C-alpha positions as YAML, in Angstrom:
chain: A
units: angstrom
residues:
- id: 1
  name: MET
  ca: [149.40, 275.39, 63.34]
- id: 2
  name: ASN
  ca: [148.11, 274.53, 59.90]
- id: 3
  name: LYS
  ca: [144.77, 275.89, 59.77]
- id: 4
  name: ILE
  ca: [143.88, 278.99, 62.12]
- id: 5
  name: ALA
  ca: [140.46, 280.34, 62.35]
- id: 6
  name: CYS
  ca: [140.13, 283.93, 62.94]
- id: 7
  name: ILE
  ca: [136.75, 284.60, 64.68]
- id: 8
  name: ASP
  ca: [134.85, 287.87, 64.48]
- id: 9
  name: VAL
  ca: [133.55, 287.26, 67.94]
- id: 10
  name: ASP
  ca: [131.11, 290.22, 68.01]
- id: 11
  name: HIS
  ca: [128.24, 288.16, 66.24]
- id: 12
  name: ILE
  ca: [128.33, 285.73, 69.03]
- id: 13
  name: PHE
  ca: [127.05, 288.03, 71.73]
- id: 14
  name: TYR
  ca: [123.86, 288.66, 69.90]
- id: 15
  name: LEU
  ca: [123.45, 284.77, 69.07]
- id: 16
  name: SER
  ca: [124.04, 283.91, 72.80]
- id: 17
  name: LEU
  ca: [122.29, 286.59, 74.76]
- id: 18
  name: THR
  ca: [119.17, 287.39, 72.73]
- id: 19
  name: GLY
  ca: [116.20, 285.80, 73.58]
- id: 20
  name: GLU
  ca: [114.98, 282.24, 72.37]
- id: 21
  name: LYS
  ca: [111.71, 282.10, 70.07]
- id: 22
  name: ILE
  ca: [108.79, 280.35, 71.94]
- id: 23
  name: LEU
  ca: [107.38, 277.45, 70.11]
- id: 24
  name: ASP
  ca: [103.94, 275.97, 69.95]
- id: 25
  name: GLU
  ca: [102.94, 272.52, 70.26]
- id: 26
  name: ASN
  ca: [103.93, 271.59, 66.61]
- id: 27
  name: GLY
  ca: [107.36, 273.39, 66.99]
- id: 28
  name: GLU
  ca: [106.48, 276.47, 64.92]
- id: 29
  name: PRO
  ca: [107.51, 279.81, 66.36]
- id: 30
  name: VAL
  ca: [104.70, 281.76, 68.07]
- id: 31
  name: LYS
  ca: [103.82, 285.24, 66.83]
- id: 32
  name: VAL
  ca: [101.89, 287.90, 68.55]
- id: 33
  name: ASP
  ca: [100.69, 290.70, 66.56]
- id: 34
  name: GLY
  ca: [102.78, 289.50, 63.78]
- id: 35
  name: LYS
  ca: [105.92, 289.46, 65.70]
- id: 36
  name: PHE
  ca: [107.89, 286.41, 67.04]
- id: 37
  name: THR
  ca: [107.69, 285.90, 70.75]
- id: 38
  name: TYR
  ca: [110.78, 285.14, 73.00]
- id: 39
  name: ARG
  ca: [111.76, 283.75, 76.30]
- id: 40
  name: GLU
  ca: [114.90, 285.35, 77.76]
- id: 41
  name: ARG
  ca: [117.72, 282.94, 78.47]
- id: 42
  name: THR
  ca: [119.57, 282.57, 81.77]
- id: 43
  name: PHE
  ca: [123.38, 283.55, 81.81]
- id: 44
  name: GLU
  ca: [124.04, 280.01, 82.30]
- id: 45
  name: GLU
  ca: [122.07, 279.15, 79.10]
- id: 46
  name: SER
  ca: [123.77, 281.90, 77.28]
- id: 47
  name: CYS
  ca: [126.97, 280.35, 78.03]
- id: 48
  name: LYS
  ca: [126.13, 277.02, 77.11]
- id: 49
  name: VAL
  ca: [124.71, 278.35, 73.59]
- id: 50
  name: ALA
  ca: [128.07, 280.30, 72.97]
- id: 51
  name: ASP
  ca: [130.20, 277.33, 73.77]
- id: 52
  name: ASP
  ca: [128.32, 274.87, 71.61]
- id: 53
  name: TYR
  ca: [128.19, 277.29, 68.95]
- id: 54
  name: ILE
  ca: [132.15, 277.85, 68.98]
- id: 55
  name: THR
  ca: [132.98, 274.24, 69.52]
- id: 56
  name: ASN
  ca: [130.89, 273.27, 66.57]
- id: 57
  name: ILE
  ca: [132.31, 275.87, 64.04]
- id: 58
  name: LEU
  ca: [135.87, 274.98, 65.03]
- id: 59
  name: ASN
  ca: [134.94, 271.36, 64.65]
- id: 60
  name: VAL
  ca: [133.10, 271.57, 61.51]
- id: 61
  name: THR
  ca: [135.88, 274.02, 59.85]
- id: 62
  name: GLU
  ca: [138.58, 271.36, 61.02]
- id: 63
  name: SER
  ca: [140.67, 274.27, 62.58]
- id: 64
  name: ASP
  ca: [143.97, 273.39, 64.13]
- id: 65
  name: GLY
  ca: [144.09, 276.48, 65.93]
- id: 66
  name: TYR
  ca: [141.91, 279.81, 66.40]
- id: 67
  name: ILE
  ca: [141.97, 283.33, 67.53]
- id: 68
  name: GLY
  ca: [139.07, 285.57, 68.30]
- id: 69
  name: PHE
  ca: [138.87, 289.47, 68.38]
- id: 70
  name: PHE
  ca: [135.99, 291.56, 69.74]
- id: 71
  name: GLY
  ca: [135.02, 294.79, 71.57]
- id: 72
  name: GLY
  ca: [137.05, 297.25, 69.09]
- id: 73
  name: SER
  ca: [136.72, 300.93, 69.12]
- id: 74
  name: SER
  ca: [135.17, 303.17, 66.64]
- id: 75
  name: LYS
  ca: [137.08, 306.33, 67.47]
- id: 76
  name: TYR
  ca: [139.33, 306.19, 64.46]
- id: 77
  name: ARG
  ca: [136.26, 306.42, 62.20]
- id: 78
  name: LYS
  ca: [134.23, 308.67, 64.39]
- id: 79
  name: GLU
  ca: [136.96, 311.22, 64.20]
- id: 80
  name: ILE
  ca: [136.50, 311.29, 60.43]
- id: 81
  name: TYR
  ca: [132.53, 310.95, 60.42]
- id: 82
  name: PRO
  ca: [131.04, 311.80, 63.93]
- id: 83
  name: GLU
  ca: [127.60, 310.20, 62.72]
- id: 84
  name: TYR
  ca: [129.41, 306.84, 62.11]
- id: 85
  name: LYS
  ca: [127.01, 304.05, 63.67]
- id: 86
  name: ALA
  ca: [124.77, 306.96, 65.18]
- id: 87
  name: ASN
  ca: [121.79, 304.92, 64.26]
- id: 88
  name: ARG
  ca: [122.84, 302.23, 67.00]
- id: 89
  name: LYS
  ca: [122.70, 304.75, 69.85]
- id: 90
  name: ASP
  ca: [119.09, 303.97, 70.86]
- id: 91
  name: LEU
  ca: [119.46, 300.31, 70.83]
- id: 92
  name: GLU
  ca: [118.94, 298.48, 74.27]
- id: 93
  name: PRO
  ca: [122.44, 296.88, 75.39]
- id: 94
  name: LEU
  ca: [122.13, 293.19, 75.58]
- id: 95
  name: LYS
  ca: [121.64, 291.85, 79.06]
- id: 96
  name: ASN
  ca: [124.78, 290.16, 80.81]
- id: 97
  name: LEU
  ca: [126.81, 291.61, 77.93]
- id: 98
  name: THR
  ca: [129.93, 292.55, 80.09]
- id: 99
  name: GLU
  ca: [129.84, 289.35, 81.90]
- id: 100
  name: MET
  ca: [129.76, 287.45, 78.41]
- id: 101
  name: LYS
  ca: [132.72, 289.69, 77.22]
- id: 102
  name: SER
  ca: [134.75, 288.62, 80.55]
- id: 103
  name: TYR
  ca: [133.57, 284.90, 80.12]
- id: 104
  name: LEU
  ca: [134.59, 284.49, 76.36]
- id: 105
  name: ALA
  ca: [137.86, 286.41, 77.12]
- id: 106
  name: ASP
  ca: [138.66, 283.96, 80.09]
- id: 107
  name: LYS
  ca: [137.10, 280.42, 78.64]
- id: 108
  name: TRP
  ca: [138.24, 280.82, 75.13]
- id: 109
  name: ASN
  ca: [141.13, 283.50, 75.48]
- id: 110
  name: PHE
  ca: [139.53, 285.69, 73.01]
- id: 111
  name: GLU
  ca: [141.08, 289.07, 72.53]
- id: 112
  name: TRP
  ca: [139.16, 291.86, 74.09]
- id: 113
  name: VAL
  ca: [140.81, 294.61, 72.29]
- id: 114
  name: ASN
  ca: [139.05, 297.57, 73.87]
- id: 115
  name: SER
  ca: [139.24, 296.43, 77.67]
- id: 116
  name: ASP
  ca: [141.05, 298.30, 80.26]
- id: 117
  name: VAL
  ca: [143.75, 295.65, 80.25]
- id: 118
  name: GLU
  ca: [147.21, 297.17, 78.93]
- id: 119
  name: PHE
  ca: [148.13, 295.58, 75.60]
- id: 120
  name: MET
  ca: [151.00, 295.77, 73.53]
- id: 121
  name: HIS
  ca: [149.91, 299.00, 71.92]
- id: 122
  name: THR
  ca: [151.32, 302.06, 73.52]
- id: 123
  name: SER
  ca: [148.31, 304.39, 72.66]
- id: 124
  name: PRO
  ca: [144.57, 303.83, 73.54]
- id: 125
  name: ASN
  ca: [142.90, 301.53, 70.98]
- id: 126
  name: ARG
  ca: [141.09, 303.24, 68.16]
- id: 127
  name: TYR
  ca: [140.12, 300.55, 65.83]
- id: 128
  name: GLU
  ca: [137.30, 297.93, 65.26]
- id: 129
  name: THR
  ca: [137.19, 294.21, 65.37]
- id: 130
  name: ASP
  ca: [137.05, 293.93, 61.71]
- id: 131
  name: ASP
  ca: [140.57, 295.77, 61.45]
- id: 132
  name: TYR
  ca: [142.11, 293.44, 63.90]
- id: 133
  name: VAL
  ca: [140.51, 290.41, 61.99]
- id: 134
  name: ALA
  ca: [141.82, 291.88, 58.70]
- id: 135
  name: SER
  ca: [145.44, 292.50, 60.01]
- id: 136
  name: PHE
  ca: [145.82, 289.22, 61.52]
- id: 137
  name: ILE
  ca: [144.50, 287.63, 58.22]
- id: 138
  name: ASN
  ca: [146.88, 289.62, 56.30]
- id: 139
  name: SER
  ca: [149.76, 288.55, 58.54]
- id: 140
  name: ASN
  ca: [148.94, 284.88, 58.65]
- id: 141
  name: ASP
  ca: [148.78, 283.06, 55.13]
- id: 142
  name: ASN
  ca: [147.36, 279.74, 57.10]
- id: 143
  name: SER
  ca: [144.51, 281.78, 58.50]
- id: 144
  name: PHE
  ca: [140.71, 282.20, 57.48]
- id: 145
  name: ILE
  ca: [137.97, 284.16, 58.58]
- id: 146
  name: ILE
  ca: [134.82, 283.05, 60.53]
- id: 147
  name: SER
  ca: [132.08, 285.65, 60.47]
- id: 148
  name: PRO
  ca: [128.53, 286.07, 59.17]
- id: 149
  name: ASP
  ca: [129.45, 289.72, 58.56]
- id: 150
  name: LYS
  ca: [129.14, 290.88, 54.67]
- id: 151
  name: ASP
  ca: [131.48, 293.83, 55.37]
- id: 152
  name: LEU
  ca: [134.41, 291.24, 55.70]
- id: 153
  name: LEU
  ca: [133.73, 290.02, 52.04]
- id: 154
  name: SER
  ca: [135.85, 292.83, 50.98]
- id: 155
  name: LEU
  ca: [138.86, 291.17, 52.22]
- id: 156
  name: GLU
  ca: [140.72, 288.59, 50.29]
- id: 157
  name: GLY
  ca: [140.84, 285.13, 51.46]
- id: 158
  name: ASN
  ca: [138.72, 282.21, 52.67]
- id: 159
  name: HIS
  ca: [135.57, 282.98, 54.52]
- id: 160
  name: TYR
  ca: [133.34, 280.74, 56.56]
- id: 161
  name: ASN
  ca: [129.80, 281.96, 57.32]
- id: 162
  name: PRO
  ca: [128.58, 279.82, 60.27]
- id: 163
  name: ARG
  ca: [124.96, 281.03, 59.82]
- id: 164
  name: LYS
  ca: [124.87, 279.65, 56.39]
- id: 165
  name: ASN
  ca: [127.41, 276.73, 56.95]
- id: 166
  name: GLU
  ca: [129.00, 278.02, 53.88]
- id: 167
  name: TRP
  ca: [132.76, 278.31, 52.46]
- id: 168
  name: VAL
  ca: [133.27, 281.30, 50.22]
- id: 169
  name: TYR
  ca: [136.75, 282.30, 48.74]
- id: 170
  name: VAL
  ca: [137.06, 285.88, 47.78]
- id: 171
  name: ASP
  ca: [139.88, 286.59, 45.38]
- id: 172
  name: GLN
  ca: [141.60, 289.86, 45.11]
- id: 173
  name: PRO
  ca: [139.63, 291.18, 42.23]
- id: 174
  name: THR
  ca: [136.35, 290.27, 43.95]
- id: 175
  name: ALA
  ca: [137.41, 291.72, 47.16]
- id: 176
  name: TYR
  ca: [138.38, 294.95, 45.32]
- id: 177
  name: HIS
  ca: [134.97, 294.78, 43.48]
- id: 178
  name: ASN
  ca: [133.01, 294.42, 46.88]
- id: 179
  name: PHE
  ca: [134.80, 297.42, 48.30]
- id: 180
  name: TRP
  ca: [133.71, 299.74, 45.37]
- id: 181
  name: VAL
  ca: [130.11, 298.41, 45.46]
- id: 182
  name: SER
  ca: [130.09, 299.50, 49.01]
- id: 183
  name: MET
  ca: [131.36, 303.00, 48.10]
- id: 184
  name: ILE
  ca: [128.39, 303.49, 45.99]
- id: 185
  name: VAL
  ca: [125.90, 301.85, 47.82]
- id: 186
  name: GLY
  ca: [126.86, 302.68, 51.38]
- id: 187
  name: ASP
  ca: [126.32, 300.76, 54.39]
- id: 188
  name: THR
  ca: [123.01, 301.35, 56.41]
- id: 189
  name: SER
  ca: [124.13, 299.52, 59.32]
- id: 190
  name: ASP
  ca: [126.95, 301.76, 59.93]
- id: 191
  name: ASN
  ca: [125.11, 305.03, 58.93]
- id: 192
  name: ILE
  ca: [127.03, 305.46, 55.81]
- id: 193
  name: LYS
  ca: [124.82, 306.52, 53.10]
- id: 194
  name: GLY
  ca: [127.05, 306.10, 49.90]
- id: 195
  name: ILE
  ca: [125.52, 307.81, 46.90]
- id: 196
  name: PRO
  ca: [121.75, 308.70, 47.85]
- id: 197
  name: GLY
  ca: [119.49, 306.46, 45.45]
- id: 198
  name: LYS
  ca: [122.19, 304.27, 44.22]
- id: 199
  name: GLY
  ca: [121.46, 300.67, 44.87]
- id: 200
  name: PRO
  ca: [123.63, 297.39, 44.30]
- id: 201
  name: LYS
  ca: [121.96, 297.04, 40.74]
- id: 202
  name: TYR
  ca: [123.23, 300.30, 39.75]
- id: 203
  name: ALA
  ca: [126.59, 299.98, 41.34]
- id: 204
  name: GLU
  ca: [127.21, 296.61, 39.45]
- id: 205
  name: GLN
  ca: [126.31, 297.93, 36.13]
- id: 206
  name: TYR
  ca: [128.32, 301.34, 36.87]
- id: 207
  name: LEU
  ca: [131.60, 299.15, 37.82]
- id: 208
  name: GLN
  ca: [131.33, 296.97, 34.80]
- id: 209
  name: SER
  ca: [132.31, 299.87, 32.58]
- id: 210
  name: ALA
  ca: [134.77, 301.24, 35.10]
- id: 211
  name: GLU
  ca: [138.32, 301.34, 33.96]
- id: 212
  name: ASP
  ca: [139.73, 303.00, 37.32]
- id: 213
  name: CYS
  ca: [137.44, 302.41, 40.14]
- id: 214
  name: THR
  ca: [138.84, 305.04, 42.22]
- id: 215
  name: GLY
  ca: [138.75, 307.78, 39.59]
- id: 216
  name: ASP
  ca: [135.31, 306.51, 38.21]
- id: 217
  name: VAL
  ca: [133.57, 306.09, 41.77]
- id: 218
  name: LEU
  ca: [134.94, 309.80, 42.79]
- id: 219
  name: ASP
  ca: [133.43, 311.21, 39.34]
- id: 220
  name: ALA
  ca: [129.98, 309.47, 40.30]
- id: 221
  name: TYR
  ca: [130.35, 311.39, 43.79]
- id: 222
  name: VAL
  ca: [131.11, 314.58, 42.16]
- id: 223
  name: ASN
  ca: [128.26, 314.29, 39.54]
- id: 224
  name: HIS
  ca: [125.88, 313.86, 42.34]
- id: 225
  name: PHE
  ca: [127.07, 316.14, 45.28]
- id: 226
  name: GLY
  ca: [129.14, 318.72, 43.23]
- id: 227
  name: GLU
  ca: [132.91, 319.16, 43.34]
- id: 228
  name: HIS
  ca: [133.59, 320.16, 46.70]
- id: 229
  name: ILE
  ca: [131.09, 318.02, 48.75]
- id: 230
  name: GLY
  ca: [131.45, 315.24, 46.35]
- id: 231
  name: ILE
  ca: [135.34, 314.95, 47.10]
- id: 232
  name: GLN
  ca: [134.32, 315.13, 50.99]
- id: 233
  name: GLU
  ca: [131.77, 312.56, 50.93]
- id: 234
  name: PHE
  ca: [134.16, 310.31, 48.95]
- id: 235
  name: TYR
  ca: [137.03, 310.56, 51.24]
- id: 236
  name: LYS
  ca: [134.65, 310.34, 54.56]
- id: 237
  name: ASN
  ca: [133.18, 307.11, 53.16]
- id: 238
  name: TYR
  ca: [136.41, 305.63, 52.06]
- id: 239
  name: MET
  ca: [137.88, 306.05, 55.11]
- id: 240
  name: CYS
  ca: [134.97, 304.61, 57.17]
- id: 241
  name: LEU
  ca: [134.38, 301.71, 54.85]
- id: 242
  name: LYS
  ca: [138.00, 300.64, 54.18]
- id: 243
  name: ILE
  ca: [138.97, 298.03, 56.72]
- id: 244
  name: LYS
  ca: [142.36, 298.43, 58.07]
- id: 245
  name: ASN
  ca: [144.82, 295.36, 57.48]
- id: 246
  name: ASP
  ca: [148.12, 296.86, 58.64]
- id: 247
  name: LEU
  ca: [147.70, 297.07, 62.49]
- id: 248
  name: ASP
  ca: [150.53, 295.33, 64.62]
- id: 249
  name: VAL
  ca: [148.86, 292.12, 65.70]
- id: 250
  name: SER
  ca: [152.35, 290.37, 66.39]
- id: 251
  name: GLY
  ca: [151.68, 290.11, 70.17]
- id: 252
  name: PHE
  ca: [148.29, 288.13, 69.49]
- id: 253
  name: GLU
  ca: [148.95, 284.43, 69.50]
- id: 254
  name: PRO
  ca: [146.42, 281.80, 68.44]
- id: 255
  name: VAL
  ca: [145.32, 278.94, 70.67]
- id: 256
  name: LYS
  ca: [145.59, 275.49, 69.93]
- id: 257
  name: TRP
  ca: [142.50, 273.51, 69.12]
- id: 258
  name: GLU
  ca: [141.67, 269.71, 68.76]
- id: 259
  name: ASN
  ca: [138.29, 268.35, 67.82]
- id: 260
  name: THR
  ca: [136.45, 268.02, 71.21]
- id: 261
  name: THR
  ca: [132.99, 268.74, 72.98]
- id: 262
  name: ILE
  ca: [132.43, 270.96, 75.92]
- id: 263
  name: GLU
  ca: [132.30, 269.35, 79.37]
- id: 264
  name: GLU
  ca: [129.30, 270.20, 81.78]
- id: 265
  name: GLN
  ca: [130.30, 273.03, 84.07]
- id: 266
  name: ASN
  ca: [129.03, 275.37, 86.36]
- id: 267
  name: TYR
  ca: [128.17, 278.73, 84.69]
- id: 268
  name: ASP
  ca: [126.77, 280.57, 87.71]
- id: 269
  name: ILE
  ca: [128.27, 284.24, 87.65]
- id: 270
  name: THR
  ca: [127.06, 285.25, 91.18]
...
């Protein structure tokens, strides 16, 4: 296959399973108390949304094949930082999430890397979807990433953002730079605080004059937290933010794709 799409599937669950905005007679979203109103989708509708979305991005990107990963584990990072993603614990789970995972694994042959199915790895899975995406990209020169996740912009290569319908090529210096910006700023979505009070503008200015990002960013941590805590915080954030690209993904095979449309089918799960 000449052009393999490596899909970060996790975002497709939110896209397909969240409600549909209610529109007024002019086609404008209805708001109540300043908030959009939504109509809950049926599972059949959600499957159709997912199918159309996946079909479209594969056709638009002119992919010859694809592979998708979802359902990774945060265990590796939580062993280092127990509060990793702790800010998400009160979020309500998406309705029909387990059914949608099964559907996408069966229909599209996406890799459910944290299911109970026995995979080629001999120990329980400890890594996240991003780590599998990065490792596959690192092992396949003819592949590119499909994801709206800004975290993946710390990976070298071609990226397609389906939300923006936008291609971005991230070269090695840019990927390196993006990672060190995240080390200073942190990642609020994952509950990683970085250096408190230091935002993107500060990070960009600081890194412009940095001769050795590792040493200079470590110095910034030590200056803010003190030596002992600064080293601890630097290590913790480095290990949580650094996406692993050396997992063994040799057992995962991409699926051949030809420009097509999804046929009508029965989505009933009962």
